[in-house]
N, C-alpha and C positions, 0 to 999 in steps of 0.2 A: 228780414227773412223773405227771400225770394222766392217767387212766385212765377214760375215758368208750365206754358201750356203750351200740349204734344200733340199732334192732330197723328194719325196714324197713316189717315185716307190720302195726304199728299206725302208726293215723291218724286221725285227728278226720272226718276229710271222710267221705261214703258213699262205699264203694267205687265202684257207678258212675259219678259225676261224677270221679272222677283218670281223668288220660291215663295212655292204659299207655307206658312209654319201655321198650327194651332197650336195652342196652348189651353191644357184639359185640367182643370181644379185652379180656380184663383183665389187661393189661401195666400201665405207667406212670401210663400217659395214662386208660387204662381206670380203673383203681383209682383215679385222682384225681377222674374223675366220680362214679363209685361212690359216693363218700365223701362230698363234695357232695352231688348228689343224695338221700343217704336221707335226709335229711331233711325234703324236700319231699315235698307234697302228689300224690306222683303213685305209680301203681304200678308199681313198678323191677322190672324183672327184668336177668339176667348171663347172659352167653355164654360160657366160661370151657371147655378142652381138657384133658387129662394130670391132670399134678402141681397145677396152676393152681384146676382141676375141684374136684379130690380134698381141695384145702385150704379151700377157700371150704365146701365142704359140710361138714368135720368141725369147721373153727375160726371160719369166717366171714375177711371180708374185714380185715385190720390194717391202720391208716393210721397212721406215726406224723410229726408232726409240729416239731420240736424237743424238747422235752418232753413234749409232748401226743401220746398213745396213743387212737386211738379204734379201740374191734372193732365191725364192720356184722356182723349177720344178712341175707345177700342171698337173695334166690329165684334160682337157680342152676342151669343144667344144659348140656349140648353144643348147644344146638340153641334157637331162640326158644320162649316164647310158643305154642297155638295160635291164638290171638285176632290178632287184626289187630288192629296198635299205631299208633298216633298218633306215635312218634319212637323212629327209631332211630337209635342213636347207636355208629359203625362206627369203632372204633378200633385201629390195630395198626400193624403196619410196613406198604409201599406194596403190597411185594408176596403180603401177607396176606389184603388188603382183597377180591379176587375170592372167595377159599374163604371167607372170614367171610362173606360176603355170600350164602352158599347157605345158611349156617345159620341164617339171619333172613327169606330170600326167599321164604317162607312165607307169614309174617306180613304183607309188605307188601301193601296194598290201595292204592285211587287217591286218597287224602288222608297216606297215612305219609308222612312230613318223616322226610329222612335227611342226619345231618350225618355227613360224615365227617372224622377225624381223623388227620393224618399230616406227615409229612414229607415236602419237596420239591411239584413239581406235579401237582397229582389232577389225573386225566383228563378230568376234566369241561371243564376250564377252557383244556386246550390249541384246542378250539375258537373261543374266545372271543379270540385273540390274532392277528396279521395274518400268518396261513398259510394257504395254499393247500390245499385240503382233503383230495385228496389224500396229503399230508404230513401231515395228521392223526389222519389212518386209518395210516398207519404208524406213526407216535412214539404212539397210542394206544396201539397194540395191542401194545407192548412192558410198557406199564403193565398190561394188559385183554388177556390172549392170547383167552381165551376167549367177552369181551365180556359178563364176569357183569355188570359196574358201568354198560356201555352201556345196560345194560336198565331202568337206573331215569332219567325222565325228568327232565329237568336242571330243571323248573318245582320239584319237590319236594326239590330240593336245596340245602340250609343250607350255604355254606363258613363255615370253621374256622381260627383261628391260635390255635394254643395256643403262650402265654406259660408255660410248667409244668417244674419242674427235680420230675422225680420218678424216683425206681428203683426197683425191682422188687431187695428183696434177699434175699426167696426169696417161694417158690410160695405166692400169697392175703398175700403183705406187703408196700407200699410205702411209702416214704421218701418223703415232699414237702417240700420247701424252699418258706418263705415263703409268699407270698398267692398261688395261681394264678388266670393272669388268661385267659377266652377270649372272642375277638372273633368275633361272628357275622353275617356278611351273603349277603343272597340269590342264590344263583349265577346265575340268573334276572333280568336285570335289568327293572325293571318290577312284581314279584311282591311280597307285604307278606306274609311269613311268618313273619316274624321274633320280631315282638312280641308273637303268640301265644305263640310259644319259651319268649319271657323269661318270658313270664310263670308255665311249669313251668319255670325253671330258674331264677331268680334267687332269693334269696330273703333279699335287702339287704346280702350282703355285698361285694358289686362283686368279683363272679368272673367277672360276664357282660355283654358289651358288644355293641351293633350299630353295624354300618359300613353307609355308603352303596355303601361299593366296597369289596365283597373281594376283589376284584381286586389293586387295590393292596396291600394287606395282606397277603395270602399274596405276592405279589412280593416286598415290603421282606424278609419273614420267611425265603424262599427263597434270598433273597441272603442271608441269615445260616448260615445250614442249609450253605451247598454253600462259603461262604469258610472256615467253620470246622469243619464236620466230619470233610474227610479229611485236614486238615492235622491234628486233633486223632488221627489213627490214625496216623498220619508218625510223627510226635514221643510219640505217645502222651503229649497233655498235655491239658491243663484248659483252660478259656475263659480263667485265667487269667496262664496261661502264655501262649499264645495273643497276649495282650492285652500284655504287658507285656517281652518277647520283643523285642527292639528288629529283628531281619533277620525274624521271625512276621508284626513285624505290618508290613512292608514288603507280603507275601505274602497276608495277611488284605485287606486296603488292593486290591491289583491286584485280586482275583481278585471283590471287593463292585463295582469299578468294571465287570468286565466284566461280569457279571449283568445289573447295572443299568441298562448300554445295549443289554444284549439285551430286559431289560425296554422301555426307553422305542421299542426299534425294533419290538415287537411291539404297540403301542397303550396302553401302560399309560401312565399320568401321575398327579404328583402322587407318585412316588418320593420317598423319604427320602433328603439328603444324605449321602454317605459318611462323611459327621465324623459325626452322629450314630447310622449304622449302629456304626461302628468303637465311638459310647461305650456303645449296646447288646450291644456283643463283651466291653469291660468289668464290668457291669456282673454279666456270668453267675459272676465269681470264680470260684469249684474243683470250678464244675461241669463231671464230663464230658460230652461231647457225646453225644449217643444211638450215636450208630456209632462210638463209641471206648466204650461201654457193649457194643455187640454183641460189638463184635471182641476184648475181654478175655474176653467169654462165650464163645468160639469160635463164634458166632451168623452166621448169613448178613447183609451190608450192602444195603444202599438203591443199590448202587450206580446200577441202573437209575434211578431217581425224581427222584433228587440231582444224577448226574453225564451218563449216557448221552444221556436225553430231553434234555437242557440243551444240549448239544454239537450231536444232532441240529438241535436248532431254532436253532442258531445256525446252521448250517452253511446250512440250507434259507436263513436271510435274509442269508446271504452274510457273516458276523462268525466269526471266530476269536476262541477263547477261548484266549491259550498257558498262563497260570497253572492254567488249572478245569483245562484239558487236561490236563494234566502233575503235576498234583494227585492228577484222575479213577484215570488210568493206573498213576501210580506206590502209589497207594492198594489196587487191583486184584492188584498183582503180590506184596505182602503180604502179603493178606487170602492170596492162595492160597498162599502158605507156609506157612499153618498146618496142612495138613491132609497 
């Protein structure tokens, strides 16, 4: 077992030339980002709360990937530094993002770039579907009731799709499987900010890549999330179980078809074939979905961003999603009986 200690306070570049990067939310994805960026020439800070904040202050961030354990000393507080940041990464559950943004809003300037890392349909993308403006407002309100996220200019947003298997094993401790991969793209077509961000984030390991069509990438991942997360809670099974059981495979495939048809109706082209999406489910192995992890820890589930919003969007487009609607309803019922 290899133990590596990394200190984000030390860097060879002059401090005034380093971009300021803040990660708000130190769950599995936030911890993964922090572990990767801790060796980059950036002024990194993180925002955490409760027991996670205490653990990071006392012990640093501890990440395990296979037999390798790394410990990262981080600048951590319950809010972002007072200085305007060059890049802010919002990493949390969809229902947490509005409050997370409050912890960093004072550090957002006119040129600050924002990368939201979340499951489900992001609030900024709804307006870029073939959907009436009045319906867009109603659906967006479900994800951003107070309009906190809506105050971020779309041209400052960089969309992100995360293909990373990470679990929080204890406050300040994250277990990462394999090599995480993040696909980045400008939320507003025609912008050209991703190249600049990649120079800050990428260190040669291939963790980050740019796409010219982030909406397509988000929708493909959304299809995978919707098709697996609810079913994983109902069966309390990993992705391997969902992809190896013939009866469950039928449900996964039906759900994928429904979401991909909706995506096409929303004007999103170039979506992956169903067989290719099924192959991605199989590649997940024994990893539990994020919703199953939350269910087993008695935490709230992302029912809105991965379920309710999708169903409302489909109804507006005159589509019925029988498999998806059934899985969402059954999952909500099962989750309500935990309390």
